[in-house]
PLY file of the C-alpha trace (Angstrom):
ply
format ascii 1.0
element vertex 396
property float x
property float y
property float z
element edge 395
property int vertex1
property int vertex2
end_header
-37.07 -42.23 36.87
-38.30 -38.63 36.36
-35.60 -37.34 38.60
-32.99 -38.91 36.23
-34.62 -37.37 33.20
-34.80 -33.81 34.79
-31.12 -34.26 35.76
-30.07 -35.33 32.29
-31.98 -32.40 30.81
-30.10 -29.94 33.15
-26.82 -31.54 32.23
-27.60 -30.95 28.58
-28.25 -27.17 29.11
-24.57 -26.82 30.23
-23.66 -27.51 26.51
-25.94 -24.94 25.22
-23.23 -21.92 25.10
-21.03 -23.98 22.97
-23.55 -24.98 20.37
-23.58 -21.77 18.47
-23.84 -22.03 14.57
-20.59 -21.53 12.59
-20.17 -18.03 11.12
-19.70 -17.83 7.29
-16.21 -17.32 6.17
-16.07 -13.79 4.38
-12.31 -13.29 3.87
-10.19 -15.69 2.15
-6.90 -16.92 3.72
-5.30 -18.69 0.80
-5.42 -15.41 -1.11
-6.48 -11.86 -0.05
-10.11 -11.19 -0.91
-13.21 -10.16 1.17
-16.76 -10.93 0.38
-18.57 -7.70 -1.01
-15.34 -5.98 -2.15
-14.42 -5.12 -5.75
-10.96 -5.04 -7.08
-10.47 -3.33 -10.49
-7.57 -3.60 -12.94
-7.06 -0.66 -15.64
-5.72 -1.59 -19.01
-3.64 1.23 -20.70
-2.90 0.70 -24.45
-0.20 3.05 -25.86
-1.95 2.83 -29.35
-0.20 5.86 -30.74
2.99 5.25 -29.12
6.40 4.66 -30.69
6.69 1.11 -29.03
3.55 -0.12 -30.92
4.58 1.67 -34.24
8.11 -0.19 -34.14
6.24 -3.42 -33.27
4.15 -3.21 -36.47
7.07 -2.32 -38.72
9.03 -5.34 -37.55
5.99 -7.49 -38.37
6.20 -8.88 -34.81
2.62 -9.75 -34.61
3.15 -12.59 -37.28
6.30 -13.85 -35.32
4.50 -13.97 -32.01
1.44 -15.51 -33.59
3.74 -18.37 -34.95
5.46 -19.18 -31.90
2.53 -19.22 -29.58
0.13 -20.45 -32.10
-2.36 -17.52 -31.23
-5.80 -18.32 -32.45
-8.24 -16.76 -29.93
-9.48 -13.05 -30.74
-8.22 -12.36 -26.91
-4.72 -13.54 -27.42
-2.22 -11.67 -29.14
-0.70 -8.27 -28.37
-1.96 -6.84 -31.52
-5.48 -8.09 -30.71
-5.17 -6.50 -27.38
-4.44 -3.05 -29.06
-6.97 -3.39 -31.99
-9.72 -4.03 -29.57
-9.51 -0.52 -28.05
-8.47 1.69 -31.08
-11.81 3.05 -31.19
-12.05 3.97 -27.52
-8.71 5.85 -27.70
-10.27 8.30 -29.97
-13.17 8.87 -27.47
-11.63 9.03 -24.03
-8.23 9.08 -22.44
-6.60 5.77 -21.23
-7.57 3.36 -19.61
-9.60 2.39 -22.56
-11.02 -0.42 -20.58
-10.99 -1.75 -16.99
-11.57 -5.22 -15.32
-13.54 -5.27 -12.04
-13.65 -8.40 -9.99
-16.64 -8.71 -7.49
-16.16 -11.11 -4.63
-19.26 -12.95 -4.23
-18.78 -15.74 -1.83
-15.46 -17.12 -0.15
-15.54 -20.80 0.55
-13.67 -22.72 3.23
-10.06 -23.81 2.95
-9.24 -27.46 2.08
-7.50 -28.55 5.27
-5.50 -31.15 3.39
-4.37 -29.09 0.19
-4.75 -25.72 1.55
-6.74 -24.86 -1.85
-9.76 -22.33 -1.48
-12.67 -21.86 -3.56
-14.03 -18.20 -4.54
-17.01 -17.14 -6.46
-16.69 -14.03 -8.24
-18.19 -11.84 -11.01
-15.52 -10.61 -13.56
-15.36 -9.37 -17.28
-14.55 -5.83 -18.67
-16.08 -2.25 -18.60
-15.57 0.62 -20.91
-16.63 4.22 -20.92
-20.04 3.23 -22.59
-20.67 0.54 -19.91
-20.18 -3.33 -19.59
-21.97 -4.23 -22.71
-23.19 -7.23 -20.58
-19.79 -9.07 -20.90
-19.72 -9.77 -17.16
-19.95 -13.13 -16.08
-19.65 -15.36 -12.90
-17.10 -18.02 -12.11
-16.00 -20.37 -9.34
-12.34 -20.41 -9.06
-10.03 -22.56 -6.66
-6.86 -20.87 -5.66
-3.80 -22.83 -4.61
-1.36 -21.84 -1.71
2.11 -23.17 -2.95
4.71 -22.24 -5.46
4.78 -25.21 -7.70
0.93 -25.48 -8.21
0.83 -21.60 -8.80
3.25 -22.13 -11.82
0.96 -24.70 -13.25
-1.94 -22.27 -12.91
0.12 -19.82 -14.96
0.63 -22.66 -17.77
4.18 -22.96 -16.69
4.72 -19.43 -17.62
2.95 -18.96 -20.79
0.23 -16.78 -19.44
2.83 -13.87 -18.69
3.05 -13.52 -22.42
-0.09 -11.36 -23.17
-2.08 -8.84 -21.11
-5.44 -10.49 -22.00
-4.31 -13.86 -20.57
-3.36 -12.19 -17.48
-6.57 -10.29 -17.12
-9.11 -12.98 -18.21
-7.54 -15.63 -15.89
-8.39 -14.69 -12.41
-5.86 -17.01 -10.96
-3.22 -14.67 -12.11
-4.95 -11.49 -10.67
-5.15 -13.08 -7.20
-2.07 -15.45 -5.90
-1.04 -16.76 -2.54
1.27 -14.32 -0.75
3.42 -17.62 0.09
5.43 -17.32 -3.07
9.17 -18.24 -3.51
9.88 -16.15 -6.55
13.35 -17.85 -6.94
11.40 -21.05 -7.15
8.83 -19.65 -9.26
11.36 -18.28 -11.60
13.21 -21.72 -11.89
10.01 -23.57 -12.84
8.89 -20.78 -15.27
12.36 -20.89 -17.02
11.96 -24.74 -17.30
8.44 -24.31 -18.50
9.42 -22.00 -21.38
12.45 -23.95 -22.26
10.61 -25.31 -25.43
10.84 -21.84 -26.72
14.62 -21.97 -26.94
14.40 -25.31 -28.77
11.78 -24.51 -31.31
12.88 -25.94 -34.75
13.39 -22.69 -36.74
16.11 -21.95 -39.30
17.63 -19.64 -36.71
17.92 -22.31 -34.04
15.10 -21.20 -31.56
14.31 -18.18 -29.60
16.34 -16.74 -26.75
14.81 -15.55 -23.63
15.90 -14.72 -19.99
13.50 -15.28 -17.07
14.47 -13.25 -13.97
13.05 -13.36 -10.43
12.17 -9.98 -8.92
11.49 -8.99 -5.36
7.80 -9.59 -5.75
7.37 -10.86 -9.25
8.99 -11.97 -12.38
10.42 -10.71 -15.65
10.88 -12.22 -19.25
13.28 -10.65 -21.59
13.52 -11.55 -25.21
16.80 -9.77 -26.54
16.70 -7.74 -29.75
17.35 -9.43 -33.06
16.90 -12.90 -31.51
13.25 -13.34 -31.81
12.54 -13.51 -35.42
12.67 -9.95 -36.77
12.55 -7.69 -33.53
14.74 -4.81 -33.76
13.99 -4.30 -29.91
14.15 -6.33 -27.08
10.68 -7.66 -25.70
10.06 -7.35 -21.97
7.12 -8.74 -20.05
7.23 -7.88 -16.43
4.62 -8.91 -13.70
4.84 -7.57 -10.02
2.61 -8.26 -7.17
1.66 -6.54 -3.81
2.82 -8.47 -0.75
-0.90 -9.41 -0.26
-0.75 -11.34 -3.61
-2.88 -8.85 -5.66
-1.48 -8.31 -9.18
0.24 -4.64 -8.92
1.33 -4.28 -12.55
1.81 -6.14 -15.59
3.94 -4.30 -18.41
4.42 -5.44 -22.04
7.35 -3.38 -23.56
9.17 -3.13 -26.99
12.49 -1.76 -26.18
12.12 1.04 -23.51
8.51 1.88 -24.77
5.38 0.50 -23.12
2.87 -1.09 -25.44
0.32 -2.28 -22.77
0.19 -1.57 -19.18
-2.21 -3.20 -16.52
-2.40 -1.66 -13.09
-4.51 -2.39 -10.02
-6.69 0.70 -9.38
-5.79 1.98 -5.95
-8.93 3.61 -4.02
-7.43 3.23 -0.47
-6.12 6.16 1.44
-2.69 5.86 2.94
-3.05 4.66 6.63
-1.12 6.79 9.29
-0.23 3.98 11.73
1.81 6.48 14.36
1.41 10.10 14.94
2.49 12.54 17.68
0.16 13.84 20.40
-0.60 17.53 21.01
2.25 19.03 23.27
3.15 21.97 25.46
6.45 23.13 26.05
8.34 25.97 27.92
9.10 29.25 26.44
12.88 28.21 26.24
12.34 24.91 24.59
14.96 23.20 22.37
15.34 20.06 20.29
11.71 19.26 19.94
10.47 17.01 16.82
7.36 15.42 15.36
7.40 12.08 13.91
4.69 10.40 11.72
4.52 6.77 10.15
2.29 5.81 7.35
1.58 2.84 5.16
0.44 2.39 1.47
1.27 0.16 -1.22
2.10 3.30 -3.66
3.51 5.94 -1.51
4.13 9.19 -3.23
4.81 12.50 -1.28
3.98 14.36 1.77
3.72 18.00 2.72
3.79 19.83 6.02
2.20 23.19 6.91
2.59 25.55 9.83
-0.53 27.67 10.81
-1.77 27.27 7.17
1.60 28.13 5.44
3.64 25.37 3.77
7.01 24.69 5.26
7.97 21.42 3.78
7.10 21.00 -0.08
6.27 17.58 -1.74
8.93 15.20 -0.40
8.92 11.26 -1.10
7.96 8.91 1.52
8.46 5.27 2.02
5.74 2.62 3.27
6.19 2.18 7.12
9.25 4.41 7.44
8.74 7.32 9.92
8.70 10.81 8.78
10.67 13.28 11.24
10.21 16.94 11.29
12.54 18.84 13.59
10.64 21.97 15.10
12.95 25.09 15.05
13.76 26.67 18.34
12.33 30.07 19.30
8.64 29.87 18.05
6.60 32.51 19.55
4.39 31.99 22.66
1.02 30.49 21.60
-0.47 27.53 19.77
1.14 26.34 16.54
-0.84 24.08 14.24
1.11 21.39 12.27
-0.78 19.69 9.21
1.04 16.79 7.55
-0.59 15.45 4.43
0.36 11.95 2.89
-0.36 11.07 -0.79
-0.01 8.02 -2.95
0.52 7.69 -6.63
-3.23 7.70 -7.17
-3.98 10.87 -5.44
-5.32 9.26 -2.25
-4.46 11.03 0.91
-4.61 11.11 4.59
-3.71 14.07 6.87
-2.92 14.57 10.75
-2.82 17.65 12.95
-0.69 18.42 15.75
-1.13 21.31 18.25
2.29 22.59 19.45
1.89 25.17 22.21
4.76 27.30 23.44
3.81 28.50 27.13
4.61 32.28 28.18
7.76 32.89 30.02
7.42 32.78 33.95
8.49 35.95 35.64
10.41 35.28 39.01
11.63 37.68 41.72
15.00 36.99 42.76
16.19 37.59 46.33
19.77 37.17 47.59
22.70 36.47 45.44
22.25 32.77 45.98
18.89 33.13 44.01
16.67 32.35 47.07
13.36 34.11 46.50
12.91 37.09 48.98
10.14 36.88 51.85
8.02 40.12 51.72
8.32 42.23 54.86
11.59 40.50 55.92
14.25 42.62 54.37
17.45 42.99 56.76
17.01 46.72 57.36
13.63 46.60 58.39
14.42 43.59 60.97
17.26 45.69 62.25
15.39 48.80 62.63
12.50 47.00 64.32
14.71 45.40 66.76
16.42 48.64 67.71
13.01 50.27 68.45
11.96 47.24 70.43
15.25 47.52 72.65
14.94 51.15 73.20
11.08 50.51 74.24
12.08 48.01 76.58
14.74 50.22 78.23
12.16 52.94 78.54
9.63 50.84 80.27
12.24 49.59 82.83
13.48 52.97 83.75
10.05 54.46 84.14
9.12 51.47 86.70
12.20 52.44 88.75
0 1
1 2
2 3
3 4
4 5
5 6
6 7
7 8
8 9
9 10
10 11
11 12
12 13
13 14
14 15
15 16
16 17
17 18
18 19
19 20
20 21
21 22
22 23
23 24
24 25
25 26
26 27
27 28
28 29
29 30
30 31
31 32
32 33
33 34
34 35
35 36
36 37
37 38
38 39
39 40
40 41
41 42
42 43
43 44
44 45
45 46
46 47
47 48
48 49
49 50
50 51
51 52
52 53
53 54
54 55
55 56
56 57
57 58
58 59
59 60
60 61
61 62
62 63
63 64
64 65
65 66
66 67
67 68
68 69
69 70
70 71
71 72
72 73
73 74
74 75
75 76
76 77
77 78
78 79
79 80
80 81
81 82
82 83
83 84
84 85
85 86
86 87
87 88
88 89
89 90
90 91
91 92
92 93
93 94
94 95
95 96
96 97
97 98
98 99
99 100
100 101
101 102
102 103
103 104
104 105
105 106
106 107
107 108
108 109
109 110
110 111
111 112
112 113
113 114
114 115
115 116
116 117
117 118
118 119
119 120
120 121
121 122
122 123
123 124
124 125
125 126
126 127
127 128
128 129
129 130
130 131
131 132
132 133
133 134
134 135
135 136
136 137
137 138
138 139
139 140
140 141
141 142
142 143
143 144
144 145
145 146
146 147
147 148
148 149
149 150
150 151
151 152
152 153
153 154
154 155
155 156
156 157
157 158
158 159
159 160
160 161
161 162
162 163
163 164
164 165
165 166
166 167
167 168
168 169
169 170
170 171
171 172
172 173
173 174
174 175
175 176
176 177
177 178
178 179
179 180
180 181
181 182
182 183
183 184
184 185
185 186
186 187
187 188
188 189
189 190
190 191
191 192
192 193
193 194
194 195
195 196
196 197
197 198
198 199
199 200
200 201
201 202
202 203
203 204
204 205
205 206
206 207
207 208
208 209
209 210
210 211
211 212
212 213
213 214
214 215
215 216
216 217
217 218
218 219
219 220
220 221
221 222
222 223
223 224
224 225
225 226
226 227
227 228
228 229
229 230
230 231
231 232
232 233
233 234
234 235
235 236
236 237
237 238
238 239
239 240
240 241
241 242
242 243
243 244
244 245
245 246
246 247
247 248
248 249
249 250
250 251
251 252
252 253
253 254
254 255
255 256
256 257
257 258
258 259
259 260
260 261
261 262
262 263
263 264
264 265
265 266
266 267
267 268
268 269
269 270
270 271
271 272
272 273
273 274
274 275
275 276
276 277
277 278
278 279
279 280
280 281
281 282
282 283
283 284
284 285
285 286
286 287
287 288
288 289
289 290
290 291
291 292
292 293
293 294
294 295
295 296
296 297
297 298
298 299
299 300
300 301
301 302
302 303
303 304
304 305
305 306
306 307
307 308
308 309
309 310
310 311
311 312
312 313
313 314
314 315
315 316
316 317
317 318
318 319
319 320
320 321
321 322
322 323
323 324
324 325
325 326
326 327
327 328
328 329
329 330
330 331
331 332
332 333
333 334
334 335
335 336
336 337
337 338
338 339
339 340
340 341
341 342
342 343
343 344
344 345
345 346
346 347
347 348
348 349
349 350
350 351
351 352
352 353
353 354
354 355
355 356
356 357
357 358
358 359
359 360
360 361
361 362
362 363
363 364
364 365
365 366
366 367
367 368
368 369
369 370
370 371
371 372
372 373
373 374
374 375
375 376
376 377
377 378
378 379
379 380
380 381
381 382
382 383
383 384
384 385
385 386
386 387
387 388
388 389
389 390
390 391
391 392
392 393
393 394
394 395
C-alpha cells in the first residue's frame, strides 16, 4: 500500500511545472491601455478668437441650448469657454488638461469581448488639480454598433466636455468600421432634422473619415448661424482620441489634442560602411514610425546637408551619397521630429578607403616579377653560356 502511495505522489510531481499561478493582465486588448501609464488630453480654447466672437454675436449659445437641452454646467460650448476665461489671462493655452491614469486592467469577457478598466481621471490646470480627480470603473466594448450606443448615438460628439468627461470616447476599440459608425450616427441624429420648429428642423451632414467622423451643420440652417458648424473627431489606429475640433466657419473655437510624449521610433537604419575610393551610387535609407510625423534633417560631419523635410510614418527616407567624397571617415546624422517636438536620431559612419597603388608590368597588365626583367635574363644566359664554353676548352 505504501508503494502505491509513493508512486501516486511521484506521479503528481509531474504536474508541478504546469501548476503556475496565472499572471495578472496589465495591457488591455479590447482597447489600447497599459497599467501604470498616463494618457493626457489638452483643451485649447480660442477665447479671443474670431470664431467665438461670431458665435456670440449670432446668439448661437441659445440655439444650441434649445436644441440639445443643455442644463448641466459642463455641457454647452459657451460653458466650455467661460470655464477657462480666467486661465487664459494667466497662461497660454492649453488652459486645462485631462490626464487618465490606468490603474487596473480587467480580463476580457470571452462571450461579449467587453473589458473593464479601473482608471483615475478629471482635469488639471496651471494651479494644480483642485482635487477634482476621481476614480471610475469603465467597461469598453469591441464592436461598432455597441460603440455608437456608448456615444449616445452621436450626441456626445457635439460638445468638447462630453468627449473629455466620458472616458469611453477617449479610448475606443481599434476594430471600428467607420462607414457603419457614420450610418448609425446619422440615423441616431435624424431627430435633429425633424425637430418641430418654424423653419422645419435643422440640417446636418454626417461624414465618415479615414479614422473618425465629422458632423457639419450648414450656415443659415441652424437657427441663426451665419457660419457653418463643424465637429470633427479623429482617432489614432490604436483607438486613442487624437483630436476633437469644434469650429464655427473656418475658425476653431475649441480643440482637444492627445498629448504626445513618445519619440519617433527608427525601425530600419543603415549599418556603417566602407567603400573603395572610386565608389559610385551609394545611398542611405532610414524608416521611422510616429503618429504625428513632422520633419527630418541630415548632417554630414556636423554640417547640415538636408534642411527640414517632411517625412511620413513607416515610409523610407533615402539619401543618395554624392560620388567623390574624400578619403577618410564621414559621419552622417539623421534627426526625425514629430509635431510635438519629440525626436530620434541615428548616426552612420561612411568610410572612403585610400586608393590602392599598383605596379603595372607588361602591356597585358600582368604585374612584373622583380629580378626577372627580359634583358637581365638574356644577359645572364649569355654569360652562363660563355662560361660553359670556356670551361670545356680548358679541359681539352
